[in-house]
N, C-alpha and C positions, 0 to 999 in steps of 0.2 A: 247171475253173479259172476264177477271177474275174480279169479283165484290165481295168485302167484304160486308156482311150484319151485321149491329149492331142495337141494339134496347135498349130503356129504359136505356140510359146512365146516366140520372139524375145528370147532372153536377151542382156543386155549391161549392163555397169556404167553405161553412158551413158543407159539407159532404166529408171530405178528402178521405174516403174509396172509394167513387165513382170515384174520380179523379185518385186514384192509379190504379183502374181497367181500366179506360180510357187509361192511359199510357201503361198498359199491352196490351190492344187491339191494340194500336198504334204500339208497337214493333212487335206484331204478324203479322199485315198486311205487315210490311216491309219484314218479313221473308217469308211470303206466296206469295209475288210477285203479289199482286192485283193491278189493274189499276184504280179502282174507288171504293169508299165506299158509300153505301146508309144507312143513319141513319133513322130507322123506327119510330121515334117519342119518345116523352118524352125525348128529348135531354137534358132538364134541370130538376132540382129538383123541382123548383117552379117558372118557368118563367112567369106564368100567374099573379103572384103577385109581383115578385121580378125582377126589371129591371137589377139588377147586375148579376143575374143568366143568363139572356139572353145575356148580354154583354160578360160574361166570356165564355159562350158556343160559341159565334161568334168568339172570339179570338182563342179558342182551335180548332175549325173547320178549321180556316184559317191556322193553323200550322200543320194540318194533312199531312202525307207524299205525298198524291196525292189528286185529287179533291174529295170532299164529297158533296153529295146531301142529303138534309134532308126533311122529311115531319113532320108536327106538330102533337103532342099528347096532351092529356088533361092537362098534367103538363105544357105545353108550352103556350097554348091559352085558357085553360078552358074546362070544360066538354062539353058544347054545345051539338051537336048531338040530339037536341030536349029535353035534360034533364035540360038545363039551357039557359037563354037568350044568343043569339049570341052577342059577344062584338067585334065590328070592331077595336077598339083601341088595343086590345090584339093581334089580327091578324096582324095589321100594325107593332106593336113592334116586333113580331116574324120575319116578312119579312125584317125589317130593319137590324136585326142582323144575320139572318140565311138564307136569300134568299127567293125566291118564294115558296109559300106554295103548289103549284102544278106545275109539270114540265113534259116534255117529252124528251126522248133520243132514237135515232135510233142506234142500234148495229147490223150490218149485216142485217139479215132478222127478227130481233126482234124489237118491239116497246115497250119501257119501259115508263110507266105512273106512276108518283108519284102524289098521291092524298091527299087532306086534308080531312081526315075522320071526323074531328070535325065539318065540315060544313053540313054533311048529316043529314037531319031531322030538320034543323033549320028554313027552310022556308025563309031564308034571300036572299037578292039580290046576295050576294057572293056565296051562294049555287047554284043559278040558273046560274050564270056566269061560275061556274066550270062545271056544266052539259053541258052548251053550248060548252065549251072548249073541253070536252070529245067527244061530238057529232061531232065536227069539225074534230077531229083526226080519229074517226071511219069512216067517209066518205072517208078518204084518204087510207084506208086499202085495200089490195088485198088479195086474197085467200092464198097467200104464206107467209104472215106476221104473226108471232106469237107475242102475246101480253102478257106482264107481268105487273101486278099491284103491287104497293108498297104503303102501307098505314099503319096507326098506329093500327087500330082495325081490328080484323079478320072479314071476310065476312060470314063465314060459321061455324056453330057449329060442333064439332067433331062427334056427332051422334044425331039422331033425338030425343032420349030420354033425352038428357041433358036439364036441366032446364035453360032457357035463362034468365039471370039476366040483368036488365037494366044497361047500361053502359059498358057491356062486349063486345058487337059486334056492327058493323055498323047496324043502324036500318033496319028492314026487307024490307021495300019498296025500299030503295036504294040498299041493298044487292041483292035483286031479280033482279033489273034492270041491275046491273053490271054483275051478273052471268048468267042471262037468256035472256037479251035484245040483242041489236045489236052487242055487243062484243062477244057473245057466240061462233061464229064460229072461232074466232081467239084467244080467251083467253086460255092460257096454264098454267099460273102460277100466284099465289097470295101470296105475302110475307107480313107479318104483325108482330107487336110486342104486347105491351100492357099487356099481361097476365103473363109475366115473366116465361113462360113455353115453352118447345120445343115440337113441334108436326110436323110430316110430313105425310100427307095423301092425296090421290087423290080421288076426287069425280067427277063423270061424265066427266072424261078426264081433269079435272083442278087440278093441284097440289097446295095444300095449305101448306105453310111453316109458322109455328109460330116460331119466333126467340126468344130465351131467352134473358133476360137482361144481359148487361155487368156489371151491378152495384151490384145487390143483389137479394136474394131469398125471397119469401114470404112463411112463414111456413104454414103447413096444417091447423093450428088453425086460420089463417087469410084468407086463400084462399083454396078452394077445388082443389084437384089435378086432372087435366084433361090430361095433357101431362107430360113431364119429367121436373123436377125442377133442373136446373143447371145454371151456369154462363158461357157464351161463346159467340161465334160469328160464322157466316156462311160464306162459300165461294161458290159463284155461278159462274160456268163456262158456258158461253153461246156460243153455236156453231150454225150450220145451222139447225135451227128449233129444237134444242136439248138443254137441260139444265141439267147439272150435279151439285149436291149440296153435300157439306161436312160440318159437324158441327165440330167446334174446341173448345176445352177448354184449352186455352194456359196457360203455366206457366206465373205467374205474374198477373193472374186474380183470386182473392180470392172469393170463394162462401160465401160471407157474408149473414147471416140472417138479415133481416131488423131490427129485435128486438135487434140485437147486435150492431147496429150502435150507436155511441156516440150521434148523433143528436136525434135519436129516443128515446134513454134512457132519455135524458134531457127533451124532450117533455113529455114523460110519467110521469116523476117526477113533472113537472109543472102542469100537469092535476091532479095528485094526490093531490098536495097542494091546487089547486083550489077547488077540491071536499071537502077537509077537511075544508077549509075556509067557504064554503057554508053550510056545516053541522053545523059548529060553529055558523054561523049567524042564522040558523034556530032554533038552540037550545036556543038562547037568548030570 
């Protein structure tokens, strides 16, 4: 099976630049002949606060050329992951518009597991239910099945010396359980988004793919450079226990800097005005 991987699409009617790149990605998957697309989260620009962003994303996903499976990101359901209280209403709204927040798919001798990374570390009933669901699928594995995980946040840091910032990765207890627990003998691939950077590295026999955003770049003044900063999508070809990956930067997808987006500029101007008003009140 040929699978397109996209991430951090940030769909919203308020950010037309992201919509233009979405349609560029849509045209590309038609040309590339993929059978399925997996969206690695932050499907929306602000679905956690804006129901209209979730509704628009649901409509656009339904219009995709072939089936698309999504996993939620922080822009879709909130930070969670132990950094903020878990909000079940946001999760329910996501599922109502974009489908299940975790799912499984068998492709030949591969088992694909899509996970809600925003649940890990919340201590919620929903997190425990997801772990139970994972355990049930592990019990059905045999030695010949290869497992690929798809989730919004990366599981592993690119090197041990990198400073781990809160909010960047899946919390370490959950990451350790997934990487070194019962899945270990079958786990071959982990694909994630979130960082708007591309990285492809293999650690202890597990290949970690960080997919870049389709929407925009984060400048080095806003985010440290760990991988490669570009706008694009991935194509994953799954065979008998083997996975081939190619990164594509298709024509029609513009590498916008987030600071160049009209929405970002308007927000920056509003913040400047608010600061000036505050300084004026303080001076009185």
